[in-house]
C-alpha atoms as an extended CHARMM CRD file, in Angstrom:
* protein
*
       161  EXT
         1         1  MET       CA             14.9310000000       30.5840000000        4.9420000000  PROA      1               0.0000000000
         2         2  GLY       CA             14.9500000000       27.1440000000        5.9630000000  PROA      2               0.0000000000
         3         3  ALA       CA             17.4040000000       24.6650000000        7.6720000000  PROA      3               0.0000000000
         4         4  PRO       CA             19.8210000000       22.7530000000        5.4180000000  PROA      4               0.0000000000
         5         5  ARG       CA             18.4980000000       19.0960000000        4.8060000000  PROA      5               0.0000000000
         6         6  LEU       CA             20.7840000000       15.9540000000        3.6310000000  PROA      6               0.0000000000
         7         7  SER       CA             19.0920000000       12.8050000000        2.6600000000  PROA      7               0.0000000000
         8         8  SER       CA             20.7190000000        9.4020000000        1.2200000000  PROA      8               0.0000000000
         9         9  THR       CA             19.4200000000        6.7410000000       -1.0140000000  PROA      9               0.0000000000
        10        10  PRO       CA             21.4810000000        3.4700000000       -1.6860000000  PROA      10              0.0000000000
        11        11  LEU       CA             22.0150000000        3.3230000000       -5.6360000000  PROA      11              0.0000000000
        12        12  PRO       CA             22.2950000000       -0.9240000000       -5.8230000000  PROA      12              0.0000000000
        13        13  GLY       CA             25.4090000000       -1.7730000000       -7.9060000000  PROA      13              0.0000000000
        14        14  ILE       CA             26.6620000000        1.9110000000       -8.0980000000  PROA      14              0.0000000000
        15        15  GLY       CA             27.4190000000        3.3000000000       -4.1980000000  PROA      15              0.0000000000
        16        16  VAL       CA             25.1740000000        5.4940000000       -2.2190000000  PROA      16              0.0000000000
        17        17  ARG       CA             23.5590000000        9.3460000000       -3.4090000000  PROA      17              0.0000000000
        18        18  TYR       CA             23.5870000000       12.1420000000       -1.0470000000  PROA      18              0.0000000000
        19        19  ASP       CA             21.3590000000       15.1590000000       -1.7150000000  PROA      19              0.0000000000
        20        20  LEU       CA             21.5970000000       18.1310000000        0.0620000000  PROA      20              0.0000000000
        21        21  THR       CA             18.6170000000       21.1640000000        0.2030000000  PROA      21              0.0000000000
        22        22  THR       CA             20.2260000000       24.5180000000        0.5630000000  PROA      22              0.0000000000
        23        23  ARG       CA             18.8910000000       26.7990000000        3.2170000000  PROA      23              0.0000000000
        24        24  GLU       CA             18.4210000000       28.8820000000       -0.0520000000  PROA      24              0.0000000000
        25        25  GLN       CA             16.6190000000       25.8870000000       -1.4790000000  PROA      25              0.0000000000
        26        26  ARG       CA             19.0430000000       24.6460000000       -3.8210000000  PROA      26              0.0000000000
        27        27  ARG       CA             20.1170000000       21.3460000000       -4.5250000000  PROA      27              0.0000000000
        28        28  LEU       CA             23.6780000000       19.4340000000       -4.6120000000  PROA      28              0.0000000000
        29        29  SER       CA             23.7760000000       15.5830000000       -5.1630000000  PROA      29              0.0000000000
        30        30  VAL       CA             27.0650000000       13.8160000000       -4.3650000000  PROA      30              0.0000000000
        31        31  VAL       CA             27.2070000000        9.8090000000       -5.7810000000  PROA      31              0.0000000000
        32        32  ALA       CA             29.8230000000        8.1240000000       -3.8990000000  PROA      32              0.0000000000
        33        33  HSD       CA             30.7200000000        5.1490000000       -6.4890000000  PROA      33              0.0000000000
        34        34  LYS       CA             32.0780000000        1.8260000000       -4.7450000000  PROA      34              0.0000000000
        35        35  ASP       CA             35.0830000000        2.2740000000       -6.8250000000  PROA      35              0.0000000000
        36        36  GLY       CA             36.0920000000        5.3190000000       -4.6620000000  PROA      36              0.0000000000
        37        37  ALA       CA             35.2510000000        8.1150000000       -7.3740000000  PROA      37              0.0000000000
        38        38  ARG       CA             32.1070000000       10.4470000000       -6.9840000000  PROA      38              0.0000000000
        39        39  THR       CA             29.8840000000       12.3790000000       -8.7180000000  PROA      39              0.0000000000
        40        40  LEU       CA             29.0620000000       15.9600000000       -7.8680000000  PROA      40              0.0000000000
        41        41  SER       CA             25.8220000000       17.5180000000       -9.2630000000  PROA      41              0.0000000000
        42        42  ALA       CA             24.5780000000       20.9890000000       -9.0180000000  PROA      42              0.0000000000
        43        43  TYR       CA             20.7960000000       21.7900000000      -10.1730000000  PROA      43              0.0000000000
        44        44  ARG       CA             19.5110000000       24.8310000000      -11.7280000000  PROA      44              0.0000000000
        45        45  GLU       CA             17.8550000000       27.5560000000       -9.5740000000  PROA      45              0.0000000000
        46        46  ASP       CA             14.8400000000       27.7890000000      -11.7890000000  PROA      46              0.0000000000
        47        47  ASP       CA             14.4420000000       24.1770000000      -12.4040000000  PROA      47              0.0000000000
        48        48  PRO       CA             15.5420000000       21.8710000000       -9.4010000000  PROA      48              0.0000000000
        49        49  ASP       CA             15.0370000000       18.9530000000      -11.5180000000  PROA      49              0.0000000000
        50        50  ALA       CA             17.4580000000       19.9080000000      -14.3640000000  PROA      50              0.0000000000
        51        51  CYS       CA             20.7080000000       19.6740000000      -13.8290000000  PROA      51              0.0000000000
        52        52  ALA       CA             23.2400000000       22.7210000000      -14.4690000000  PROA      52              0.0000000000
        53        53  LEU       CA             26.5440000000       21.1540000000      -13.3840000000  PROA      53              0.0000000000
        54        54  SER       CA             27.5700000000       17.4090000000      -13.3640000000  PROA      54              0.0000000000
        55        55  MET       CA             31.0880000000       16.1910000000      -12.9240000000  PROA      55              0.0000000000
        56        56  ARG       CA             33.0480000000       12.7070000000      -11.9200000000  PROA      56              0.0000000000
        57        57  LEU       CA             35.8260000000       13.2800000000       -9.4440000000  PROA      57              0.0000000000
        58        58  ASN       CA             38.5910000000       10.3680000000       -8.6370000000  PROA      58              0.0000000000
        59        59  PRO       CA             39.4740000000        9.8180000000       -5.2290000000  PROA      59              0.0000000000
        60        60  GLY       CA             42.4330000000       12.4100000000       -4.8600000000  PROA      60              0.0000000000
        61        61  GLU       CA             40.0460000000       15.4340000000       -6.2500000000  PROA      61              0.0000000000
        62        62  SER       CA             37.9300000000       14.4430000000       -3.9480000000  PROA      62              0.0000000000
        63        63  GLY       CA             40.0120000000       14.4850000000       -1.1310000000  PROA      63              0.0000000000
        64        64  ALA       CA             41.4020000000       17.5390000000       -2.0220000000  PROA      64              0.0000000000
        65        65  LEU       CA             37.7950000000       19.4450000000       -2.3690000000  PROA      65              0.0000000000
        66        66  VAL       CA             37.0020000000       17.7480000000        1.3300000000  PROA      66              0.0000000000
        67        67  ASP       CA             40.1400000000       19.7060000000        2.2360000000  PROA      67              0.0000000000
        68        68  ALA       CA             38.7290000000       22.5120000000        0.5160000000  PROA      68              0.0000000000
        69        69  LEU       CA             35.6710000000       22.4620000000        2.1590000000  PROA      69              0.0000000000
        70        70  MET       CA             36.8500000000       21.5000000000        5.5190000000  PROA      70              0.0000000000
        71        71  SER       CA             39.3860000000       24.5080000000        6.1190000000  PROA      71              0.0000000000
        72        72  SER       CA             37.1980000000       26.5890000000        8.2050000000  PROA      72              0.0000000000
        73        73  GLU       CA             39.2480000000       26.1390000000       11.3410000000  PROA      73              0.0000000000
        74        74  HSD       CA             42.4240000000       28.6120000000       11.0990000000  PROA      74              0.0000000000
        75        75  ARG       CA             45.3550000000       28.2000000000       13.2330000000  PROA      75              0.0000000000
        76        76  PRO       CA             47.8300000000       31.0420000000       13.5450000000  PROA      76              0.0000000000
        77        77  ASN       CA             50.6980000000       28.9820000000       14.1590000000  PROA      77              0.0000000000
        78        78  LEU       CA             50.4040000000       26.5960000000       11.0620000000  PROA      78              0.0000000000
        79        79  LEU       CA             52.4570000000       28.0110000000        8.0170000000  PROA      79              0.0000000000
        80        80  SER       CA             50.2400000000       28.9460000000        5.4020000000  PROA      80              0.0000000000
        81        81  THR       CA             52.2630000000       27.9630000000        2.0580000000  PROA      81              0.0000000000
        82        82  THR       CA             50.7020000000       30.4440000000       -0.3480000000  PROA      82              0.0000000000
        83        83  GLU       CA             52.1420000000       33.3450000000        1.9530000000  PROA      83              0.0000000000
        84        84  LEU       CA             55.1920000000       31.7340000000        1.6480000000  PROA      84              0.0000000000
        85        85  GLY       CA             55.5110000000       31.5310000000       -2.3040000000  PROA      85              0.0000000000
        86        86  LEU       CA             54.8090000000       27.6720000000       -1.9370000000  PROA      86              0.0000000000
        87        87  VAL       CA             52.0570000000       25.0800000000       -2.9040000000  PROA      87              0.0000000000
        88        88  ALA       CA             51.1970000000       21.7100000000       -1.8950000000  PROA      88              0.0000000000
        89        89  GLU       CA             49.3490000000       19.2930000000       -4.5230000000  PROA      89              0.0000000000
        90        90  ARG       CA             48.4330000000       16.2430000000       -4.2620000000  PROA      90              0.0000000000
        91        91  PHE       CA             49.3470000000       13.4100000000       -6.9820000000  PROA      91              0.0000000000
        92        92  GLU       CA             47.5740000000        9.9900000000       -7.7030000000  PROA      92              0.0000000000
        93        93  LEU       CA             50.0070000000        7.1270000000       -8.9690000000  PROA      93              0.0000000000
        94        94  SER       CA             48.1390000000        5.2450000000      -11.3600000000  PROA      94              0.0000000000
        95        95  ALA       CA             48.8900000000        1.6230000000      -11.6960000000  PROA      95              0.0000000000
        96        96  VAL       CA             50.5690000000        1.9850000000      -14.9040000000  PROA      96              0.0000000000
        97        97  SER       CA             52.7280000000        4.7720000000      -14.0250000000  PROA      97              0.0000000000
        98        98  TYR       CA             56.7950000000        4.3070000000      -14.5480000000  PROA      98              0.0000000000
        99        99  TRP       CA             57.4780000000        4.8660000000      -10.7340000000  PROA      99              0.0000000000
       100       100  ASN       CA             55.2140000000        1.5530000000       -9.7370000000  PROA      100             0.0000000000
       101       101  GLY       CA             57.5620000000       -0.1540000000       -7.4110000000  PROA      101             0.0000000000
       102       102  ARG       CA             60.2160000000        2.0610000000       -7.8370000000  PROA      102             0.0000000000
       103       103  VAL       CA             61.9910000000        3.5020000000       -4.9650000000  PROA      103             0.0000000000
       104       104  LEU       CA             61.1070000000        7.4000000000       -4.1720000000  PROA      104             0.0000000000
       105       105  GLY       CA             64.5220000000        8.5200000000       -4.5220000000  PROA      105             0.0000000000
       106       106  GLU       CA             64.7320000000        7.1560000000       -8.1320000000  PROA      106             0.0000000000
       107       107  THR       CA             62.3600000000        9.9690000000       -8.9490000000  PROA      107             0.0000000000
       108       108  ARG       CA             65.1320000000       12.9000000000       -8.2490000000  PROA      108             0.0000000000
       109       109  LEU       CA             62.1780000000       15.2000000000       -7.4670000000  PROA      109             0.0000000000
       110       110  ARG       CA             64.1680000000       17.1330000000       -4.7930000000  PROA      110             0.0000000000
       111       111  THR       CA             67.1350000000       17.3630000000       -7.1150000000  PROA      111             0.0000000000
       112       112  GLU       CA             65.2790000000       18.2200000000      -10.3120000000  PROA      112             0.0000000000
       113       113  THR       CA             62.3130000000       20.2500000000       -9.2860000000  PROA      113             0.0000000000
       114       114  GLY       CA             63.2630000000       21.6940000000       -5.5150000000  PROA      114             0.0000000000
       115       115  THR       CA             59.6190000000       20.0150000000       -4.3750000000  PROA      115             0.0000000000
       116       116  SER       CA             59.6400000000       17.4080000000       -1.4790000000  PROA      116             0.0000000000
       117       117  ILE       CA             57.2230000000       14.7490000000       -1.0180000000  PROA      117             0.0000000000
       118       118  VAL       CA             56.2770000000       15.2070000000        2.4770000000  PROA      118             0.0000000000
       119       119  ALA       CA             53.5530000000       12.4090000000        2.8440000000  PROA      119             0.0000000000
       120       120  VAL       CA             52.1450000000        9.4320000000        1.0280000000  PROA      120             0.0000000000
       121       121  LEU       CA             48.5500000000        8.3450000000        1.3430000000  PROA      121             0.0000000000
       122       122  ARG       CA             48.3210000000        4.5490000000        0.9570000000  PROA      122             0.0000000000
       123       123  ARG       CA             44.7300000000        3.1810000000        1.2620000000  PROA      123             0.0000000000
       124       124  ALA       CA             43.9960000000        4.4020000000        4.6860000000  PROA      124             0.0000000000
       125       125  GLU       CA             47.2940000000        5.0210000000        5.6940000000  PROA      125             0.0000000000
       126       126  ALA       CA             49.2420000000        8.1100000000        5.9180000000  PROA      126             0.0000000000
       127       127  ILE       CA             53.0740000000        7.8580000000        5.4270000000  PROA      127             0.0000000000
       128       128  PRO       CA             54.9960000000       11.1440000000        6.7930000000  PROA      128             0.0000000000
       129       129  SER       CA             58.2280000000       12.2540000000        5.5320000000  PROA      129             0.0000000000
       130       130  PRO       CA             58.9720000000        9.2880000000        3.5930000000  PROA      130             0.0000000000
       131       131  THR       CA             62.8090000000        8.2020000000        2.8710000000  PROA      131             0.0000000000
       132       132  PRO       CA             64.5180000000        8.0840000000       -0.5050000000  PROA      132             0.0000000000
       133       133  ALA       CA             64.1270000000        4.2900000000        0.1030000000  PROA      133             0.0000000000
       134       134  PHE       CA             60.6290000000        4.4660000000        0.3200000000  PROA      134             0.0000000000
       135       135  ARG       CA             58.8330000000        2.1770000000       -2.3610000000  PROA      135             0.0000000000
       136       136  LEU       CA             56.3000000000        3.8740000000       -4.5810000000  PROA      136             0.0000000000
       137       137  ALA       CA             52.8530000000        1.8550000000       -5.2250000000  PROA      137             0.0000000000
       138       138  GLY       CA             50.2530000000        2.4680000000       -8.2920000000  PROA      138             0.0000000000
       139       139  GLY       CA             47.1020000000        4.0890000000       -6.2450000000  PROA      139             0.0000000000
       140       140  ASP       CA             49.5060000000        6.2760000000       -3.6200000000  PROA      140             0.0000000000
       141       141  THR       CA             48.4910000000        9.7940000000       -3.3660000000  PROA      141             0.0000000000
       142       142  LEU       CA             51.9280000000       12.0330000000       -2.8480000000  PROA      142             0.0000000000
       143       143  ILE       CA             51.6180000000       14.9520000000       -1.0830000000  PROA      143             0.0000000000
       144       144  VAL       CA             54.2100000000       17.2630000000       -2.9120000000  PROA      144             0.0000000000
       145       145  ILE       CA             55.3910000000       21.0460000000       -1.5720000000  PROA      145             0.0000000000
       146       146  GLY       CA             57.4460000000       23.5850000000       -3.4720000000  PROA      146             0.0000000000
       147       147  THR       CA             57.2000000000       26.3580000000       -5.3360000000  PROA      147             0.0000000000
       148       148  ARG       CA             54.7260000000       26.7650000000       -8.4630000000  PROA      148             0.0000000000
       149       149  GLU       CA             57.2310000000       26.0080000000      -10.9710000000  PROA      149             0.0000000000
       150       150  GLY       CA             58.7470000000       22.7620000000       -9.3210000000  PROA      150             0.0000000000
       151       151  VAL       CA             55.4010000000       21.3090000000       -8.4110000000  PROA      151             0.0000000000
       152       152  GLU       CA             54.3740000000       21.7070000000      -12.2600000000  PROA      152             0.0000000000
       153       153  ALA       CA             57.9240000000       20.2540000000      -13.1280000000  PROA      153             0.0000000000
       154       154  ALA       CA             57.0660000000       17.4730000000      -10.5820000000  PROA      154             0.0000000000
       155       155  ALA       CA             53.7510000000       16.5630000000      -12.0600000000  PROA      155             0.0000000000
       156       156  THR       CA             55.8740000000       15.9210000000      -15.3830000000  PROA      156             0.0000000000
       157       157  ILE       CA             57.9680000000       13.6860000000      -13.7980000000  PROA      157             0.0000000000
       158       158  LEU       CA             55.2560000000       11.7870000000      -11.8280000000  PROA      158             0.0000000000
       159       159  GLY       CA             52.9230000000       11.4860000000      -14.6050000000  PROA      159             0.0000000000
       160       160  ARG       CA             55.5380000000        9.3370000000      -16.7480000000  PROA      160             0.0000000000
       161       161  GLU       CA             54.0210000000        6.1200000000      -17.8340000000  PROA      161             0.0000000000
């Protein structure tokens, strides 16, 4: 078995395609689109030119996938939310969201769902522990933590347009 190989190919007007050939000779590709989206493709083992799976991920989904892939480092001093019965999820506010331009406190997430927004990702900046007076904007990614039921209820509230 050979070593994994990664190559990149510029795609004018689209972005860049990254191709990975694993040590087992399996092929994966990621197209990094100029708008921040990613297209992930996996190719068939019996025919490496035939695509078996292709999916487009928005920037928030791409970030979640990167987090999952990079989570190999285990630090025992960090709390595992799943062991505590909690989940943490990312929610991206759309430009047409009802909450675009409104302050965080108006969502009443903590009161209505028992969840907390522990950080907001805005462009290349992370804002930890936003206050109720924090003004939300379309494109913000909210990091929400709580019970599974609470996070699902928060998703409904945050998805309001």
